[in-house]
C-alpha positions as CSV (number, residue, x, y, z in Angstrom):
1,M,0.0,0.0,0.0
2,A,1.2,3.5,-0.8
3,Y,0.0,7.1,-0.3
4,L,-0.5,9.9,-2.8
5,T,1.9,12.7,-2.0
6,K,-0.3,15.5,-3.2
7,F,-3.2,15.7,-5.5
8,G,-5.3,18.3,-7.3
9,K,-9.0,19.0,-6.8
10,R,-11.4,16.1,-6.8
11,K,-13.5,15.8,-10.0
12,E,-17.2,15.8,-9.2
13,T,-19.2,13.5,-11.4
14,G,-22.7,12.0,-11.3
15,N,-21.3,8.7,-9.9
16,G,-20.2,9.9,-6.5
17,E,-20.6,8.2,-3.2
18,G,-24.1,9.6,-2.8
19,S,-25.3,8.9,-6.3
20,S,-27.6,6.0,-7.1
21,A,-26.4,5.8,-10.7
22,P,-24.1,2.8,-11.6
23,P,-20.4,3.8,-11.9
24,E,-19.0,4.3,-15.3
25,I,-16.2,2.0,-16.6
26,R,-13.3,4.1,-17.8
27,C,-10.2,2.1,-18.2
28,Q,-7.1,2.9,-20.4
29,C,-7.6,-0.5,-22.1
30,G,-10.7,0.8,-23.8
31,D,-12.8,-2.2,-22.7
32,K,-16.2,-1.1,-21.3
33,S,-17.1,-4.5,-19.9
34,Y,-16.6,-5.8,-16.4
35,G,-14.6,-8.8,-17.6
36,E,-14.0,-11.9,-15.5
37,Q,-12.3,-10.1,-12.6
38,A,-13.3,-7.5,-10.1
39,M,-13.0,-3.7,-10.6
40,I,-11.4,-0.9,-8.6
41,K,-12.9,2.5,-8.2
42,C,-11.1,5.8,-8.6
43,N,-11.5,7.9,-5.5
44,F,-11.5,11.1,-7.5
45,C,-13.7,10.6,-10.5
46,F,-15.6,7.6,-9.2
47,T,-15.1,5.5,-12.4
48,L,-14.2,1.9,-12.5
49,Q,-11.0,0.3,-13.8
50,H,-9.8,-3.3,-14.3
51,W,-7.4,-4.0,-11.5
52,E,-5.3,-6.3,-13.9
53,C,-4.8,-3.3,-16.2
54,Y,-3.2,-1.4,-13.4
55,G,-0.8,-4.3,-12.5
56,Y,-2.5,-5.7,-9.5
57,N,-3.0,-9.4,-8.8
58,A,-6.4,-9.2,-7.1
59,E,-8.9,-6.7,-5.7
60,D,-7.3,-7.1,-2.3
61,D,-3.7,-6.7,-3.5
62,Y,-1.7,-5.1,-0.7
63,R,0.0,-2.8,-3.3
64,I,-3.3,-1.0,-4.1
65,P,-2.9,2.6,-2.7
66,E,-5.1,3.8,0.1
67,L,-6.6,6.3,-2.4
68,H,-6.7,4.8,-5.9
69,A,-6.5,7.3,-8.8
70,C,-7.0,6.4,-12.4
71,Y,-4.4,7.5,-14.9
72,D,-6.8,10.1,-16.3
73,C,-6.9,11.8,-12.9
74,L,-3.4,11.0,-11.7
75,V,-1.1,12.0,-14.7
76,P,-2.5,15.5,-15.5
77,S,-2.6,16.5,-11.9
78,M,0.7,15.1,-10.6
79,M,2.8,15.3,-13.8
80,P,1.6,18.2,-15.9
81,D,5.0,18.7,-17.3
82,N,5.0,15.3,-19.0
83,P,2.1,15.4,-21.6
84,G,3.2,12.2,-23.3
85,L,3.0,10.1,-20.1
86,L,-0.8,9.4,-20.4
87,A,-0.3,7.9,-23.9
88,E,2.7,5.8,-22.5
89,M,0.5,4.5,-19.7
90,T,-2.1,3.5,-22.3
91,N,0.6,1.5,-24.0
92,V,1.6,-0.1,-20.7
93,V,-2.0,-1.1,-20.0
94,L,-2.4,-2.7,-23.4
95,L,0.9,-4.5,-22.9
96,R,-0.3,-5.9,-19.6
97,K,-3.5,-7.2,-21.3
98,G,-1.5,-8.6,-24.2
99,V,0.8,-10.5,-21.9
100,A,-2.2,-12.0,-20.0
101,L,-3.9,-13.0,-23.2
102,I,-0.7,-14.5,-24.7
103,L,-0.1,-16.5,-21.6
104,K,-3.7,-17.8,-21.8
105,E,-4.2,-18.3,-25.6
106,G,-1.0,-17.3,-27.4
107,V,-0.8,-14.8,-30.3
108,S,-3.6,-15.3,-32.8
109,N,-2.8,-16.0,-36.5
110,L,-4.4,-12.7,-37.6
111,N,-3.5,-9.3,-36.2
112,S,-7.1,-8.3,-36.6
113,T,-8.2,-11.1,-34.2
114,F,-5.5,-10.3,-31.7
115,A,-6.5,-6.6,-31.8
116,E,-10.1,-7.3,-31.4
117,K,-9.5,-9.4,-28.3
118,L,-7.4,-6.5,-26.8
119,H,-9.9,-3.8,-27.9
120,C,-7.2,-1.9,-29.7
121,T,-6.1,-1.1,-33.2
122,E,-4.0,-3.5,-35.4
123,E,-1.1,-1.2,-35.2
124,Q,-1.1,-1.3,-31.4
125,A,-1.4,-5.1,-31.5
126,R,1.6,-5.4,-33.9
127,E,3.6,-3.1,-31.6
128,I,2.9,-5.4,-28.6
129,V,4.0,-8.5,-30.5
130,Y,7.1,-6.6,-31.8
131,R,8.2,-5.4,-28.4
132,L,7.8,-8.9,-26.8
133,R,9.7,-10.5,-29.6
134,K,12.4,-7.9,-29.3
135,E,12.9,-9.0,-25.7
136,Y,13.0,-12.7,-26.8
137,L,9.8,-13.4,-24.8
138,L,7.9,-15.0,-27.7
139,T,8.7,-18.1,-29.6
140,P,7.0,-19.1,-32.9
141,T,4.9,-22.2,-33.0
142,R,6.4,-25.1,-35.0
143,G,5.3,-24.9,-38.6
144,W,4.0,-21.3,-38.4
145,N,5.6,-20.4,-41.8
146,L,4.3,-23.5,-43.7
147,P,1.4,-23.3,-46.1
148,G,-1.9,-24.0,-44.6
149,F,-0.9,-23.0,-41.1
150,W,-3.2,-20.0,-41.1
151,T,-6.2,-22.3,-41.5
152,Q,-5.4,-24.2,-38.3
153,Q,-6.6,-23.0,-34.9
154,K,-3.1,-22.6,-33.5
155,P,-1.4,-19.6,-32.1
156,K,1.3,-18.0,-34.1
157,F,3.5,-17.3,-31.1
158,T,3.6,-18.5,-27.5
159,F,5.2,-17.0,-24.4
160,V,8.6,-18.3,-23.4
161,K,8.1,-19.6,-19.8
162,S,11.5,-19.1,-18.2
163,L,12.7,-17.4,-15.1
164,Q,14.3,-14.5,-17.1
165,S,11.1,-13.9,-19.0
166,V,9.0,-13.8,-15.8
167,Q,11.4,-11.4,-14.1
168,W,11.3,-9.1,-17.1
169,V,7.5,-9.1,-17.2
170,V,7.2,-8.4,-13.4
171,R,9.8,-5.6,-13.6
172,H,8.8,-3.9,-16.8
173,V,5.1,-4.7,-17.3
174,L,3.3,-5.7,-14.2
175,D,4.8,-3.2,-11.7
176,P,1.9,-1.0,-10.6
177,M,4.2,1.9,-9.9
178,L,5.8,1.8,-13.4
179,H,6.4,5.5,-14.6
180,I,4.3,6.9,-11.7
181,K,6.4,6.0,-8.7
182,D,7.1,9.7,-8.0
183,C,3.4,10.3,-7.4
184,Y,3.3,8.0,-4.4
185,E,5.0,7.9,-1.0
186,A,6.3,4.5,0.0
187,P,5.2,3.3,3.5
188,S,7.7,3.2,6.4
189,P,9.1,-0.1,7.6
190,A,6.9,0.2,10.7
191,Q,3.8,0.7,8.6
192,R,4.7,-2.2,6.4
193,W,5.2,-4.4,9.4
194,E,1.8,-3.5,10.8
195,W,0.1,-4.2,7.5
196,N,1.8,-7.6,7.2
197,K,0.8,-8.4,10.8
198,A,-2.8,-7.4,10.2
199,R,-2.9,-9.4,7.0
200,R,-1.5,-12.5,8.7
201,R,-4.1,-12.1,11.5
202,A,-6.9,-11.9,9.0
203,E,-5.6,-15.0,7.1
204,M,-5.4,-16.9,10.4
205,E,-9.0,-15.9,11.4
206,E,-10.3,-16.9,8.0
207,T,-8.6,-20.3,8.3
208,L,-10.1,-20.9,11.8
209,K,-13.5,-19.8,10.5
210,R,-13.3,-22.3,7.6
211,K,-12.2,-25.0,10.0
212,R,-15.2,-24.3,12.3
213,D,-17.6,-24.3,9.5
214,S,-16.3,-27.6,8.2
215,D,-16.6,-29.2,11.7
216,E,-20.1,-27.9,12.1
217,S,-21.1,-29.3,8.6
218,A,-19.5,-32.6,9.5
219,E,-21.5,-32.8,12.8
220,S,-24.8,-31.9,11.0
221,S,-24.2,-34.6,8.4
222,E,-24.1,-37.3,11.0
223,S,-27.8,-38.4,11.0
224,P,-29.3,-40.3,14.1
225,E,-30.2,-44.0,14.1
226,H,-32.4,-44.9,11.1
227,P,-36.0,-45.5,12.1
228,S,-36.2,-48.9,10.4
229,K,-33.1,-50.1,12.3
230,K,-34.6,-48.9,15.6
231,A,-37.8,-50.8,14.9
232,R,-35.9,-54.0,14.1
233,T,-34.0,-53.6,17.4
234,E,-37.2,-53.3,19.4
235,E,-38.8,-56.4,17.6
236,T,-35.7,-58.4,18.5
237,K,-36.0,-57.5,22.1
238,E,-39.7,-58.5,22.2
239,A,-39.1,-61.9,20.5
240,S,-36.4,-62.9,23.0
241,P,-37.6,-64.8,26.2
242,A,-37.9,-62.8,29.3
243,R,-35.6,-63.7,32.2
244,R,-37.4,-65.6,34.9
245,T,-34.9,-65.1,37.6
246,T,-35.5,-62.3,40.0
247,P,-32.8,-60.2,41.4
248,H,-30.6,-61.9,44.0
249,S,-32.3,-65.3,43.3
250,R,-29.0,-67.0,43.6
251,L,-28.7,-65.8,47.2
252,S,-32.2,-67.0,48.3
253,P,-32.2,-69.9,50.8
254,P,-32.6,-73.4,49.4
255,S,-36.0,-75.1,49.6
256,Q,-37.1,-77.6,52.4
257,S,-36.9,-80.6,50.0
258,H,-33.3,-80.1,49.4
259,S,-32.4,-79.6,53.1
260,P,-29.8,-82.0,54.6
261,A,-30.9,-84.7,57.1
262,D,-30.9,-84.1,60.9
263,P,-27.4,-85.0,62.2
264,A,-29.0,-86.4,65.5
265,A,-31.2,-88.8,63.6
266,K,-28.3,-90.0,61.6
267,T,-26.4,-90.8,64.8
268,E,-29.1,-92.9,66.2
């Protein structure tokens, strides 16, 4: 997490905190759909952006600033002396989307198809492929230059999955602070330690909660004795003969017929 050092006036739009209108999607990628992932809202113009276009891994990424500013709000206010930076950030966003698409599907056979998926022009799509090939991050598919390859549903290029390529992408593509690091103030070590501590505590509480929920579901799934089984048990008890002996019957005195003879009579 980082903080904005200083910022201009907040833009008032119809999608503010007190407005009931749905927020507008205004991302540098040009895609007006929500996509498969969650969105982040600009705290100054109240529009939505794709968090993946801004280099974040998830909507709860710890690198998301406390106050998120879209590039349309951030660059003109914080860097007015660099008019070409906004166009450069648009290219960075398209490069991020291109890398994600290539990792998932590869580069399409036709530039028009690749550009359509990225919601950009064919020239921009060719520039993305050229830059990645220049960094040796793309490898051609076997047989891509043979006749008839264009009719097959195969990607023309695929991403080189190596440690060097991953490091380059993380450093030069996916870094959320790329070209805008001067606009933010990095947290102190004490603040970072507190955030990590809070995050670990939250993860531990979530783990304990899932464990409790699983234990409760396991206990509820254990059903009582089946009624038919209980009925069979009662029938078996009724069919068995009852015990005729009374309590302490073995300790009762013997009957008169089994009493021994009188010792005096035996002596006579």
